[in-house]
C-alpha positions in Angstrom: 33.0 -24.5 69.9 31.5 -28.0 69.7 30.1 -27.2 66.2 33.6 -26.1 65.0 35.3 -29.2 66.4 32.6 -31.5 64.8 32.8 -29.7 61.5 36.6 -29.9 61.2 36.8 -33.5 62.3 34.0 -34.6 59.9 35.5 -32.6 57.0 39.0 -34.0 57.6 37.8 -37.6 57.9 35.7 -37.2 54.7 38.6 -35.9 52.7 41.1 -38.4 54.0 38.7 -41.3 53.5 37.8 -40.1 50.0 41.6 -40.1 49.2 41.9 -43.6 50.6 39.1 -44.9 48.4 41.3 -44.1 45.4 44.7 -45.0 47.0 43.8 -48.4 48.5 44.8 -51.3 46.4 42.4 -53.8 47.8 38.8 -53.3 46.6 37.4 -54.4 50.0 39.4 -51.7 51.7 38.2 -49.1 49.2 34.6 -50.0 49.9 35.2 -49.6 53.7 36.7 -46.2 53.2 33.8 -45.2 50.9 31.3 -46.1 53.6 33.3 -43.9 56.0 33.2 -41.0 53.5 29.5 -41.2 53.1 28.9 -41.3 56.9 31.2 -38.3 57.3 29.3 -36.3 54.6 26.0 -37.3 56.3 27.3 -35.9 59.6 28.2 -32.6 57.8 24.6 -32.5 56.4 23.2 -33.0 59.9 25.3 -30.1 61.3 23.8 -27.9 58.6 20.3 -28.9 59.6 19.7 -30.9 56.4 18.5 -34.1 58.1 16.7 -35.3 55.0 19.9 -35.2 52.9 21.9 -37.0 55.6 19.4 -39.9 55.8 19.1 -40.0 52.0 22.9 -40.3 51.8 23.1 -43.1 54.3 20.1 -45.1 53.1 20.7 -44.8 49.4 24.5 -44.6 49.0 25.6 -46.8 51.9 22.9 -49.2 50.9 24.1 -49.2 47.3 27.7 -49.9 48.4 26.8 -53.6 48.3 25.8 -53.2 44.6 29.1 -51.3 44.0 31.1 -54.1 45.6 29.2 -56.6 43.4 30.3 -54.6 40.3 33.9 -54.6 41.6 33.8 -58.4 42.0 32.4 -58.8 38.5 34.9 -56.4 36.8 38.0 -57.6 38.7 37.2 -61.3 39.0 38.1 -61.4 42.7 38.8 -64.9 44.1 36.4 -65.6 46.9 38.6 -68.4 48.3 41.5 -66.0 48.7 39.2 -63.4 50.3 37.9 -65.9 52.9 41.5 -67.0 53.7 42.5 -63.4 54.5 39.5 -62.5 56.6 41.5 -61.7 59.7 43.6 -59.2 57.8 40.6 -57.0 57.3 39.9 -56.7 61.0 42.4 -53.8 61.7 40.9 -51.6 58.9 37.4 -52.6 59.8 38.0 -51.8 63.5 39.5 -48.4 62.6 36.6 -47.5 60.4 34.1 -48.6 63.2 35.9 -46.5 65.9 35.9 -43.4 63.7 32.2 -43.9 62.9 31.4 -44.2 66.6 33.3 -41.0 67.5 31.6 -39.2 64.6 28.1 -40.3 65.6 28.7 -39.3 69.3 30.0 -35.8 68.2 27.2 -35.2 65.7 24.6 -36.4 68.3 26.0 -34.2 71.0 26.1 -31.2 68.7 22.6 -31.8 67.4 20.9 -32.4 70.7 22.6 -29.4 72.5 21.0 -27.2 69.9 24.4 -25.7 68.9 23.8 -26.1 65.1 25.5 -24.1 62.5 23.6 -22.0 60.0 20.7 -24.2 58.9 19.6 -24.8 55.3 16.0 -23.8 56.1 15.8 -20.1 56.7 12.0 -19.9 56.9 10.2 -21.5 59.8 7.1 -22.2 57.6 9.0 -24.5 55.2 10.1 -28.0 55.9 13.6 -29.4 55.2 12.3 -31.4 52.1 10.4 -28.4 50.7 13.5 -26.2 51.0 15.7 -28.8 49.4 13.3 -29.3 46.5 12.9 -25.5 46.0 16.6 -24.9 45.8 17.4 -28.0 43.7 14.8 -27.4 41.1 15.1 -23.7 40.7 18.6 -22.5 41.5 20.5 -25.7 40.6 18.2 -27.2 37.9 20.9 -27.0 35.2 23.5 -28.7 37.4 21.0 -31.3 38.4 20.2 -32.2 34.8 24.0 -32.2 34.0 24.5 -34.7 36.8 21.8 -36.9 35.3 23.6 -36.8 31.9 26.9 -37.7 33.5 25.3 -40.7 35.3 23.7 -41.7 31.9 27.1 -41.7 30.2 28.7 -43.6 33.1 25.9 -46.3 32.9 26.4 -46.6 29.1 30.2 -46.8 29.6 29.8 -49.6 32.2 27.5 -51.6 29.8 30.0 -51.2 26.9 33.0 -52.3 29.1 31.3 -55.4 30.5 29.5 -56.5 27.3 31.4 -59.4 25.7 30.8 -61.6 22.7 30.8 -65.2 23.9 30.5 -68.4 21.8 27.6 -70.8 22.4 25.2 -68.1 23.6 21.8 -67.9 21.9 21.0 -64.4 20.7 17.7 -62.9 19.8 17.1 -61.8 16.2 14.2 -59.2 16.2 13.9 -59.1 12.4 13.4 -62.9 12.2 10.8 -62.7 14.9 8.9 -59.9 13.2 9.1 -61.7 9.8 7.5 -64.8 11.2 4.2 -65.9 9.7 1.4 -68.2 11.0 2.6 -71.0 8.8 6.1 -70.8 10.2 5.1 -70.8 13.8 2.0 -73.0 14.0 1.7 -76.7 13.2 -1.7 -78.4 13.3 -1.5 -82.1 14.4 -4.5 -84.5 14.1 -4.3 -86.8 17.1 -6.3 -90.0 17.3 -8.3 -90.5 20.4 -6.4 -92.4 23.2 -3.0 -91.5 21.7 -0.5 -89.1 22.9 1.8 -86.7 21.0 4.9 -88.6 19.8 
């Protein structure tokens, strides 16, 4: 019973928070909902017995949210003075997210420590969680894993193309001129008299 309640609560919060990531107009609110989505998904992984995936999700993705927020600030040119003035307006949404996270952690901890886990990912007792994850990922889902890598590559190239701008007054590197340089172009021999500096 506790497993079912925890699962449905975590699944509902994850779906609702993922919707709010897209629906929120404020980028700060979107980041908070995204953190809540990641924590809810991590709780679902813990219920399945995949603790490695849960910790990976929290450490990598929640840790990378700061970098995501940095990209949002770079792309949208958010005014920091305006953000600092409206700091108190973020307290209700931050408090709501904190309360939901606290309830989720209590439920997941109670479910995990009572031993009432759902069907675990590891079926064999002689195989650890990381070994089972690697075996399934690189055998059954190898094609999907490589496709996800290509999607991330395309997203990275798209982000670079969107943020790359031509600005005046910026010195650029010309590789052909550098490779065509000779010793005579780049080296100047100066005969300095003793006791004199270079003028």
